[in-house]
N, C-alpha and C positions, 0 to 999 in steps of 0.2 A: 071631711076629716073630723074626727071627734077626739077630744082629750079626756082620758079617763083618769081622774084623781083617785089613786089606789093606795090604801093603807093595809090591806090584808084582812079587814074586818068582814063580818058576815054581810053587813050592809053594802060594802064595796063590791063583794062578790055578787050580790043580788042586783046591783046597779049594772054590772057587766052583762049579766044574763038578760036583763031588761033591754039594754041597749042593743044587744045582738038580736033579740026578737023584733025590735022596732026598726033596726037599720042593718039587716044582714048584709055582709060583704063590704061594709064601710071600713075604710082605713081608720085606724085608731092608734094613738100613742098612749101607753099606760104609764102614767107618771107617779113616781113615789118620791116624795121630798125627804131630805135629811137636813139636819141642823148641825152646824159646827159645835163641837164640845164647849168652847168658850161661850158661845151664845146661850147654850142650854144652861150652863152654870150661872151666867149673868141673870137670865130670866127667872131662875128659881131663887136667886139671892144667895147662892152658896159661896161666892167669892169672898175672901176675907175672913172666913170662919176658921181662923187658926192656921191657915195655909200660907200666910204671907200675902203680899200685894199681888203677886202673879199666880199664887196658888201652887200647890205641889201635886199636880194631877198626872204626872208621868208624861209620856210623849203624846202631846195633843194631836200631832200630825198623824201618829199611828192610830189613835182613837178615831180621828176623822176619817181615815182611810177605811177602817173597819165599818164605820157608820155608812159610808158610801157603798161599800161592798154589800152590806146587809140591805140597803135600800135597793140596790140593783137586783139582788136576789128576789126581793119582794116584788119589784116591778116585773121581773121575768116570770114569776109565778102568775101574776095577774095577766100578763100578756099571753101566757100559755092557756089560761082559762078563757080569755077573750077569743083567741084563735079557735079553741075547741067549741066555743059557743057560736062561732060563725062570723066573727069580725076578722079583719086583716090587721093584726096588731103587732106593734114593736114596743119594747120596754125602754124606759128612760128614768134615770135617777138624777135628781138635781138638788144642789145645795140651795138652801134658802136661809134668809135671816129676816126676822120680823114676822108679820102676820102671814099665816099659811094661805088665807084667802087671796091675798095680794100676789103671792107666788104662783098660785094656780091661775089667776087671771092673766098674769104676765106670760106664763107659758102658753096659755090659750091664744093670746095675741101673737106671740112669736111664731106659732104654728099656723096661724090664721084658721083656728078651729071653728067649725060650724056649730059645735055644741060641746058643752062640758058635762061629763057624766060622773056622778059620785053618789055615794050613799049619804044618808042624812046624819048619821052619827057613826063615828068609827073610833079608831085607836089614836088619832091625832088630835091636835088642838083646835080643829075647826068647830066653831059653835053652831048649834042648830038654828 
């Protein structure tokens, strides 16, 4: 089983195609991570900028639900690409807090993945 860390970037697409060429027919989980809104605002230092202690960002639960839906849509797109390329893939969207690399490694461990497939630079905060 392989874990594909997928963010929709050209490098992530190329990684899927490469994995399918190297390991055709392999089961794969296509993972897209999403971050809760409050974590995003905290990491960019936007809390407290005239919004009060808790901020006035609207319904954070609704924002998070939309983020999760968008992540699942992206994972589903990646899964479709992986299946078309020759893998046996299913999509997964997971919430994460903190370092993206740690979230990918934790997911790989939970799935007992034999390999992690990902592009070297993409749309997320993973450093090269």
